[in-house]
C-alpha positions in Angstrom: -4.2 9.5 19.2 -7.1 10.5 18.0 -9.8 8.5 19.5 -10.7 7.6 16.2 -8.3 5.9 15.5 -10.2 3.2 17.8 -11.0 -0.3 15.4 -13.8 0.1 13.0 -17.1 -2.2 14.0 -16.5 -5.5 12.5 -18.7 -5.4 9.4 -21.6 -8.6 9.6 -20.9 -11.7 9.3 -22.3 -11.8 5.3 -21.8 -9.2 4.4 -19.5 -8.8 1.1 -16.4 -8.1 1.1 -14.8 -5.0 -0.2 -12.6 -4.3 -2.3 -10.0 -2.1 0.0 -10.2 -5.2 2.5 -7.7 -6.6 -0.3 -5.6 -3.7 -2.2 -3.3 -5.1 -3.3 -5.3 -8.1 -5.5 -7.6 -5.6 -6.2 -5.1 -3.6 -7.8 -3.3 -6.7 -9.4 -5.8 -7.5 -11.5 -6.8 -4.6 -12.0 -5.5 -1.1 -12.7 -2.2 -3.0 -12.2 -2.5 -6.0 -14.1 0.5 -5.0 -17.0 2.5 -4.6 -13.9 1.5 -8.4 -12.1 3.3 -10.8 -12.0 1.4 -14.1 -11.8 1.1 -17.2 -11.2 -2.8 -18.8 -10.2 -4.3 -17.2 -7.7 -1.3 -15.6 -6.8 0.2 -12.4 -7.6 3.2 -10.1 -6.7 4.9 -6.5 -8.4 8.6 -6.4 -9.4 11.3 -6.8 -7.1 12.0 -2.4 -7.9 8.1 -1.6 -7.9 6.8 -2.6 -5.2 7.9 -5.5 -2.3 4.0 -6.9 -2.1 2.4 -10.1 -2.9 -1.6 -10.7 -2.5 -3.1 -13.6 -2.6 -6.4 -14.4 -4.7 -8.7 -15.0 -0.9 -6.5 -15.6 2.1 -8.9 -18.7 3.0 -7.6 -21.0 0.4 -4.8 -22.3 0.4 -4.2 -23.4 -3.3 -3.5 -19.4 -3.0 -0.7 -20.0 -0.4 0.6 -22.5 -2.5 0.7 -20.8 -5.7 2.4 -17.8 -3.6 4.6 -20.2 -2.4 5.5 -21.0 -6.2 5.3 -17.1 -7.2 7.9 -16.1 -4.5 10.5 -19.8 -3.7 11.1 -21.0 -1.4 12.5 -19.5 1.9 12.2 -15.9 1.0 10.5 -13.3 3.1 8.0 -10.7 1.5 4.9 -8.9 3.0 1.5 -10.4 2.2 -1.6 -7.9 1.9 -4.4 -8.4 2.7 -4.5 -11.4 5.1 -6.2 -11.6 8.4 -5.5 -15.5 9.5 -2.1 -17.2 10.5 -0.2 -18.4 7.2 -1.0 -22.3 6.4 1.5 -24.7 8.0 5.3 -24.3 6.4 4.7 -20.5 6.3 6.8 -18.7 8.8 5.9 -15.4 10.6 8.6 -12.7 10.2 7.2 -10.2 12.2 3.8 -7.5 10.8 3.2 -4.1 12.0 -0.2 -2.5 13.1 -1.5 -0.3 10.4 -4.9 1.8 9.5 -6.6 2.2 6.6 -8.1 5.7 6.0 -10.8 6.4 3.5 -11.0 10.4 1.9 -14.7 11.3 3.3 -14.4 15.6 3.7 -10.5 16.1 2.2 -10.7 19.1 0.3 -8.3 18.3 -3.3 -7.4 21.5 -4.9 -4.8 21.5 -7.8 -0.8 23.7 -6.5 0.5 25.4 -9.9 3.7 25.0 -7.3 3.8 20.5 -7.8 5.3 19.6 -10.6 5.0 15.5 -11.9 8.1 13.8 -11.6 9.7 11.3 -13.6 11.0 8.8 -14.4 14.3 10.7 -14.7 13.9 12.7 -11.4 13.6 9.6 -9.6 17.5 10.1 -7.8 16.0 12.8 -6.0 13.6 11.2 -4.7 14.2 8.2 -3.9 17.3 10.4 -2.1 14.4 12.3 -0.6 12.8 9.3 0.6 16.1 8.0 2.0 15.9 11.1 4.4 12.3 10.9 5.5 11.5 6.7 5.5 7.8 7.4 4.7 7.6 4.1 3.6 8.4 1.4 0.7 9.7 3.7 -2.5 11.6 1.4 -5.3 13.5 2.8 -8.6 10.5 2.3 -10.5 7.9 3.1 -8.1 7.2 5.6 -9.9 5.2 3.5 -12.5 2.5 3.0 -10.3 1.0 6.6 -10.8 1.4 10.0 -10.5 3.4 11.6 -8.3 4.2 15.6 -7.5 6.7 17.7 -5.6 7.4 21.2 -4.7 11.2 22.1 -6.0 12.9 25.1 -3.9 15.6 26.4 -5.1 16.1 23.5 -8.0 16.2 20.7 -5.0 12.8 18.6 -4.4 11.6 19.1 -1.0 8.4 17.7 -0.5 6.7 14.9 -2.8 3.2 12.8 -2.5 2.5 10.4 -5.4 0.2 7.3 -5.9 0.7 3.0 -5.0 -1.3 0.8 -5.3 -5.0 1.6 -8.0 -8.3 -0.6 -6.9 -11.1 -0.7 -9.2 -12.3 2.9 -8.0 -9.8 3.9 -5.4 -6.1 5.2 -5.6 -3.7 5.6 -2.2 -1.5 8.6 -1.6 2.1 7.2 -0.4 5.7 8.6 -0.3 4.2 11.8 1.0 7.2 12.6 2.8 8.8 16.2 3.7 12.7 17.1 3.7 12.9 17.7 7.8 14.6 21.5 6.9 11.0 22.0 5.5 8.4 21.5 8.0 6.2 23.0 9.5 5.7 24.8 5.8 1.6 23.2 4.9 3.9 21.4 2.1 2.5 17.5 2.7 -0.6 18.8 2.8 -0.5 20.9 -0.1 0.9 17.9 -2.8 -2.3 15.8 -0.9 -4.7 18.1 -1.8 -3.1 18.1 -5.5 -2.6 14.2 -5.4 -6.0 14.2 -4.5 -7.3 16.5 -6.9 -6.1 13.9 -9.5 -7.8 10.8 -8.7 -11.6 12.5 -8.3 -10.7 13.8 -11.3 -10.7 10.1 -12.3 -14.1 9.7 -10.6 -12.0 7.7 -8.2 -11.8 8.1 -4.1 -8.6 8.1 -2.6 -7.2 6.8 0.4 -4.2 5.8 2.3 -2.6 3.2 4.7 0.1 4.8 7.9 2.1 2.3 10.7 -0.4 2.8 13.3 2.7 4.5 15.5 3.2 7.2 13.2 0.2 9.3 15.2 1.5 12.4 13.7 0.7 12.0 10.2 -2.2 10.2 11.3 -4.2 13.3 12.7 -2.6 15.3 10.5 -4.7 13.3 7.7 -7.6 13.0 10.3 -6.9 17.2 9.9 -7.1 16.7 5.9 -10.9 15.0 6.0 -9.7 11.6 6.2 -11.6 8.8 7.6 -10.3 5.2 9.9 -12.3 3.0 8.0 -10.0 -0.8 9.2 -6.7 -1.2 11.1 -5.1 -4.0 9.2 -2.0 -5.7 10.6 0.8 -6.0 6.8 2.5 -9.1 7.7 6.2 -10.0 7.1 6.1 -14.3 6.1 8.7 -16.4 5.5 7.6 -19.4 2.7 8.1 -22.8 3.0 11.9 -23.4 2.8 11.3 -26.4 0.3 7.8 -25.5 -2.1 6.8 -29.4 -1.7 5.3 -28.5 1.7 3.2 -25.8 0.6 2.2 -28.1 -2.2 1.6 -31.0 1.5 -0.6 -27.9 2.9 -3.0 -27.3 -0.4 -3.8 -31.0 -0.6 -4.4 -31.1 3.0 -6.9 -27.8 3.0 -8.7 -29.6 0.1 -9.2 -33.2 1.8 -10.3 -31.0 5.0 
């Protein structure tokens, strides 16, 4: 693994939170607000768009109570932007160490062969995702942004697109290539092409990857992405009874 994967220096304790510290919340209350399902200080994407839920402030017990009310009792859900333990009543169902990288020296360029993928292409996209497993992609994930693909003989063999959209930033996601067409630079071409569209809007590309996916991380670093932080993607189970979250909130308010 590249030496640049060592955790970056922690920010100064008085530094203002960065929009990329909680990108799902920034997306759901910003450019993706039209897609958001929201309850108080918690929000999520529709189940067929993306699996992510988010809190306005993970340190606020009321935000956790609102998320429990939004998701429902005893439900397993990914929760983004969480660096601390959840309140009483919540259970950890898993966690995936990850990396967040930002484009600092990426050369972006449109690709004349890349085609814009549209809702009618979703069945092909889901088939490619199933064979390559780059990460979550659902029947309406295409609603999050622009997706580009490359075809061979009319068949979709590579794709990449846009996912989270905090103000001023756009995440590149679903980067994948059919196993029979790897080693041809197709993923690189698509990352550059998607980035060109992002920069045309005056925004900066960023992306996430599992820390264990070292080949992908090396590729992104070679293209000009730089490690910003090392988040853990938490998967949590909501309290079995809604009252547990409410009691946790009240307890936190008394503390």
